[in-house]
C-alpha positions as CSV (number, residue, x, y, z in Angstrom):
1,M,14.4,23.1,-12.2
2,Y,14.5,19.9,-10.2
3,I,14.2,20.1,-6.5
4,T,14.1,17.2,-4.0
5,I,13.5,17.2,-0.2
6,T,14.6,14.1,1.6
7,A,14.9,13.2,5.3
8,Q,18.1,12.1,6.9
9,K,18.6,8.4,6.3
10,L,18.1,6.4,9.6
11,S,18.8,2.8,10.2
12,A,20.4,0.6,12.8
13,N,23.7,1.0,11.0
14,Y,23.5,4.7,10.2
15,S,25.0,7.3,12.5
16,Q,22.7,9.8,14.3
17,S,25.3,12.4,13.4
18,S,25.3,14.5,10.2
19,R,29.0,13.7,9.8
20,D,28.5,11.1,7.1
21,F,26.3,13.3,5.0
22,V,28.6,16.3,5.3
23,G,31.5,14.1,4.4
24,Y,29.7,13.0,1.3
25,L,29.2,16.6,0.3
26,E,32.9,17.2,0.7
27,K,33.8,14.5,-1.9
28,E,34.2,16.9,-4.8
29,N,36.7,19.1,-2.9
30,Q,39.0,16.0,-2.4
31,E,40.0,16.2,-6.1
32,L,40.4,20.0,-6.3
33,G,43.1,22.5,-5.5
34,A,42.5,25.0,-2.7
35,E,41.6,27.8,-5.2
36,S,38.9,25.7,-6.8
37,M,37.2,24.3,-3.7
38,E,33.6,25.2,-2.9
39,H,32.9,25.7,0.8
40,F,29.7,25.6,2.9
41,F,27.8,28.8,3.3
42,N,24.5,30.0,5.0
43,Q,22.3,33.0,4.9
44,Y,25.0,35.4,6.0
45,G,28.3,33.6,6.0
46,D,30.8,32.1,3.5
47,G,33.8,29.8,3.8
48,I,32.3,27.7,6.6
49,S,34.1,24.5,7.4
50,A,32.6,21.0,7.4
51,E,33.5,20.6,11.0
52,E,31.5,23.7,12.0
53,V,28.5,22.4,10.0
54,V,28.6,19.0,11.7
55,K,28.9,20.6,15.2
56,D,26.1,23.1,14.6
57,I,23.6,20.6,13.1
58,D,24.4,17.8,15.6
59,G,24.1,20.3,18.5
60,N,20.6,21.3,17.4
61,T,18.6,18.1,18.1
62,A,16.9,18.7,21.5
63,K,14.1,16.3,22.4
64,L,14.3,14.5,19.0
65,K,13.9,10.7,19.3
66,K,16.5,8.4,17.9
67,T,14.1,7.3,15.2
68,E,13.4,10.9,14.0
69,P,15.5,12.6,11.3
70,K,17.7,15.3,12.7
71,F,18.0,17.2,9.4
72,Y,16.6,17.3,5.9
73,S,18.5,17.5,2.6
74,I,17.3,19.8,-0.2
75,T,18.9,19.4,-3.6
76,V,18.4,22.1,-6.2
77,S,19.4,21.1,-9.8
78,P,18.8,23.8,-12.4
79,S,18.4,22.6,-16.0
80,K,21.1,23.3,-18.6
81,Y,18.8,26.1,-20.0
82,E,18.6,27.7,-16.5
83,L,22.4,27.3,-15.9
84,N,23.1,29.0,-19.3
85,R,21.3,32.1,-17.9
86,L,23.7,32.5,-15.1
87,Q,26.6,35.0,-15.5
88,K,28.8,33.8,-12.5
89,C,27.7,30.3,-11.7
90,S,28.8,29.9,-8.1
91,E,28.0,33.4,-7.0
92,D,24.6,33.4,-8.7
93,L,23.7,30.0,-7.2
94,K,24.6,31.2,-3.8
95,K,22.5,34.3,-4.3
96,Y,19.6,32.1,-5.4
97,T,20.0,29.7,-2.5
98,R,19.7,32.6,0.0
99,E,16.5,33.8,-1.7
100,I,14.7,30.4,-2.0
101,M,15.4,29.7,1.7
102,K,13.1,32.6,2.4
103,D,10.5,30.9,0.3
104,Y,11.2,27.7,2.2
105,V,10.3,29.1,5.6
106,A,7.4,31.0,4.1
107,S,5.9,27.6,3.1
108,F,5.6,26.5,6.7
109,N,2.2,27.1,8.3
110,R,3.9,27.7,11.6
111,E,4.5,30.5,14.1
112,I,7.1,31.3,16.7
113,N,5.7,33.4,19.6
114,G,2.7,34.4,17.5
115,R,4.6,35.5,14.4
116,P,5.4,33.8,11.1
117,I,8.8,32.2,11.0
118,T,11.6,33.8,9.0
119,V,14.8,32.7,7.5
120,D,16.6,33.8,10.7
121,D,14.6,31.1,12.6
122,I,16.1,28.2,10.8
123,K,19.6,26.6,10.8
124,Y,20.9,25.6,7.4
125,Y,24.1,25.2,5.4
126,A,24.5,24.9,1.7
127,K,27.2,23.9,-0.8
128,I,27.6,24.3,-4.6
129,E,28.8,21.3,-6.6
130,H,29.8,21.3,-10.3
131,Q,30.1,17.6,-11.1
132,R,27.8,14.6,-11.3
133,T,28.5,11.0,-12.1
134,F,26.2,8.3,-13.5
135,K,24.5,6.2,-10.9
136,G,23.0,2.7,-11.0
137,T,19.5,4.3,-10.9
138,D,20.0,6.4,-14.0
139,I,18.1,5.2,-17.1
140,Q,21.3,5.3,-19.1
141,I,22.9,2.7,-16.8
142,K,19.8,0.5,-16.7
143,E,19.3,0.4,-20.4
144,N,23.1,-0.2,-21.0
145,Q,23.1,-3.0,-18.5
146,P,22.3,-5.9,-20.9
147,F,25.3,-4.9,-23.0
148,A,27.5,-4.4,-19.9
149,K,26.6,-8.0,-18.7
150,K,27.5,-9.5,-22.1
151,I,30.8,-7.5,-22.2
152,L,31.7,-8.7,-18.7
153,Q,31.0,-12.3,-19.7
154,L,33.2,-12.0,-22.7
155,K,36.0,-10.4,-20.8
156,T,35.9,-13.2,-18.3
157,E,36.1,-15.7,-21.1
158,I,39.1,-13.9,-22.6
159,R,40.9,-14.1,-19.3
160,N,40.1,-17.8,-18.9
161,V,41.6,-18.5,-22.4
162,Q,44.7,-16.3,-21.6
163,D,45.2,-18.2,-18.4
164,G,44.8,-21.6,-20.0
165,R,41.5,-22.5,-18.2
166,A,39.5,-22.5,-21.4
167,E,39.8,-22.6,-25.2
168,G,38.6,-20.0,-27.7
169,N,39.6,-17.4,-30.2
170,I,40.6,-14.3,-28.3
171,N,40.6,-12.0,-31.3
172,T,37.0,-13.0,-32.2
173,M,35.9,-12.3,-28.6
174,K,37.6,-8.9,-28.5
175,R,35.9,-7.9,-31.8
176,E,32.6,-8.9,-30.2
177,V,33.4,-6.8,-27.2
178,S,34.1,-3.8,-29.4
179,K,30.9,-4.3,-31.3
180,L,28.8,-4.5,-28.1
181,E,30.5,-1.3,-26.7
182,K,29.3,0.6,-29.8
183,Q,25.8,-1.0,-29.8
184,A,25.0,0.1,-26.3
185,P,22.2,2.7,-26.6
186,H,23.7,5.4,-24.4
187,Q,27.0,6.9,-25.3
188,Q,29.0,9.9,-24.2
189,D,31.9,11.3,-26.2
190,G,32.0,8.0,-28.1
191,Q,32.2,5.8,-25.0
192,R,29.5,3.5,-23.5
193,I,28.1,5.2,-20.4
194,V,29.0,3.3,-17.3
195,Q,28.4,3.8,-13.6
196,G,30.7,6.3,-12.1
197,M,31.4,8.1,-15.4
198,P,31.3,11.9,-15.0
199,K,28.4,13.5,-16.8
200,A,29.3,15.9,-19.5
201,G,28.3,19.6,-19.6
202,N,27.6,22.0,-16.8
203,Q,26.3,19.9,-13.9
204,S,26.2,22.7,-11.2
205,H,23.7,22.1,-8.5
206,I,23.1,23.0,-4.8
207,H,23.0,20.8,-1.7
208,I,21.4,22.2,1.4
209,I,21.3,20.6,4.9
210,V,18.7,22.1,7.1
211,S,18.2,21.3,10.8
212,R,14.9,19.6,11.8
213,K,14.8,22.0,14.8
214,D,14.5,25.8,14.6
215,A,17.6,28.0,15.3
216,Y,16.6,28.2,18.9
217,N,16.5,24.4,19.3
218,S,12.9,24.6,20.6
219,I,10.4,23.6,17.9
220,S,10.4,21.0,15.1
221,L,10.1,22.2,11.5
222,S,9.5,19.2,9.2
223,P,9.1,19.8,5.4
224,G,8.2,16.2,5.3
225,S,4.9,16.8,7.2
226,K,1.8,15.2,5.6
227,H,-0.2,18.1,6.9
228,K,-0.8,21.1,4.5
229,A,-1.7,24.5,6.0
230,S,-4.0,23.2,8.7
231,E,-4.7,23.8,12.4
232,V,-5.1,21.4,15.2
233,E,-6.0,21.8,18.9
234,M,-3.2,20.8,21.2
235,H,-3.3,21.4,25.0
236,G,-6.3,23.6,24.6
237,K,-4.8,25.8,22.0
238,N,-5.1,26.0,18.2
239,V,-1.8,25.2,16.7
240,K,-0.8,25.8,13.0
241,R,1.0,23.0,11.3
242,G,2.1,21.7,7.9
243,F,4.4,22.5,5.0
244,D,3.0,23.5,1.6
245,R,5.3,21.8,-0.9
246,D,3.5,23.1,-4.0
247,K,3.9,26.7,-2.7
248,F,7.7,26.2,-2.1
249,F,8.3,24.6,-5.6
250,E,6.3,27.3,-7.4
251,S,8.0,30.1,-5.4
252,A,11.4,28.6,-6.1
253,E,10.6,28.6,-9.8
254,K,9.3,32.2,-9.9
255,R,12.2,33.3,-7.8
256,F,14.7,32.0,-10.4
257,D,12.8,33.7,-13.2
258,K,12.6,37.0,-11.4
259,T,16.2,37.0,-10.2
260,F,17.8,36.1,-13.5
261,E,15.2,37.4,-15.9
262,Y,14.6,33.9,-17.2
263,K,11.7,33.3,-19.6
264,R,10.4,29.9,-18.6
265,N,9.0,27.6,-21.3
266,F,5.7,25.8,-20.7
267,A,7.4,22.4,-20.5
268,E,9.6,23.6,-17.7
269,T,6.9,24.8,-15.4
270,Y,5.9,22.9,-12.2
271,N,2.2,23.2,-13.0
272,A,2.7,21.7,-16.4
273,R,4.6,18.8,-15.0
274,K,1.7,18.2,-12.6
275,D,-0.7,18.2,-15.5
276,F,1.5,15.7,-17.3
277,V,1.1,13.3,-14.4
278,R,-2.5,13.9,-13.5
279,N,-4.2,14.9,-16.7
280,P,-2.1,14.3,-19.8
281,K,-4.9,15.3,-22.2
282,I,-4.9,18.9,-20.7
283,Y,-1.1,18.9,-20.8
284,F,-0.9,18.1,-24.5
285,A,-3.9,20.3,-25.4
286,S,-2.1,23.2,-23.7
287,L,1.1,22.3,-25.4
288,M,-0.4,22.4,-28.9
289,K,-1.9,25.9,-28.3
290,L,1.6,27.4,-27.7
291,P,3.1,29.8,-30.3
292,T,5.2,28.1,-32.8
293,N,8.6,29.0,-31.3
294,E,7.6,28.2,-27.8
295,K,6.1,24.9,-28.9
296,A,9.3,23.9,-30.8
297,L,11.3,24.6,-27.6
298,A,8.8,22.7,-25.5
299,F,9.2,19.7,-27.8
300,K,13.0,19.9,-27.6
301,I,12.9,20.1,-23.7
302,M,10.5,17.1,-23.6
303,G,12.6,15.1,-26.0
304,K,15.6,15.7,-23.7
305,A,13.5,14.4,-20.8
306,G,12.6,11.3,-22.8
307,I,8.9,12.1,-23.1
308,P,7.4,10.8,-26.4
309,I,5.7,13.6,-28.4
310,M,2.4,11.9,-29.3
311,P,1.4,13.8,-32.4
312,T,4.8,13.0,-34.1
313,I,4.8,9.3,-33.4
314,P,3.6,7.0,-36.2
315,V,0.6,4.8,-35.5
316,T,2.7,1.6,-35.8
317,Q,4.7,2.8,-32.8
318,A,1.6,3.9,-30.8
319,Q,1.7,1.0,-28.3
320,L,5.4,1.4,-27.6
321,A,5.0,5.1,-27.2
322,M,2.1,4.6,-24.7
323,K,4.2,2.2,-22.6
324,I,7.0,4.8,-22.5
325,F,4.6,7.5,-21.7
326,N,2.9,5.6,-18.9
327,R,6.3,4.7,-17.4
328,L,7.4,8.3,-17.4
329,R,4.1,9.4,-15.9
330,R,4.6,6.9,-13.0
331,G,8.1,8.1,-12.5
332,A,7.0,11.7,-12.5
333,E,4.2,10.9,-10.1
334,V,6.6,9.3,-7.6
335,A,8.9,12.3,-7.9
336,I,6.1,14.8,-7.1
337,K,4.8,12.7,-4.2
338,S,8.3,12.5,-2.7
339,S,8.6,16.3,-2.7
340,S,10.3,16.7,-6.0
341,I,10.2,18.9,-9.0
342,G,11.1,17.5,-12.4
343,I,10.6,14.4,-14.6
């Protein structure tokens, strides 16, 4: 499970409205027939239009400054193992969304009129998507980039020869292009992975847009708060504040396991991922103590994530493995600090 929480992007050029973001979430529907479209939903309703979402989120921003985010985006991306557990993908993910939003509000250390906040006290809309494309930030694109650069140069040279602006053997250059296409380290269905290419397999995930203000447009509820379950005196009163990210991530994980009777492997757990970043010795020691079958699956999951399995790497490759390992740790640490689950 990979979960991220990000604030609305704000800049001099970015609209204060949620319209741009909601429009972005509608991109997948533009290529689908009416019967295949996924529409917005919330805790109690389905089939909600994009226009209604924009109107409701934009109308719930009382007393927020221009420089403050008006909403937060939560993206929930189950792994292929978790998705395989679902019987009816869209329906199951909707069910799961409505359950984890209860966990979301329970992670706030806030009260409304002296009572803990509930899911009815927030304003959110969610949407299921089934496709993903490779982005420039993906490791596959970055590591294919040197090959992409050489291929582009060769194709430019071929056009120059064809147009009479240069001399050269076009057939030789075309063979070199074909060779580079195959040598690129990341391939999908026999093709070099390029930016914008759809990712293979089940890519279903959930996008959630949640208003910064509560459903009554009265108090601010920020999951980006740096405060964690604390109290502060304001205007002569003790006020609770903060959002417990660890609690939310762990609850979301447990909620999936309970809802879909999923047996989570050690390598998939949020706590294990934190150990991977903060104390890799404990991480690998715990890994090696697992029963044989669970250990084998953990190795497989880690391999898919690109994590080098130290005990299986020859000594001659130790330095390279450590470089890879440290890079992945830094990436995982950034993810956790930015309110993310996953590596």
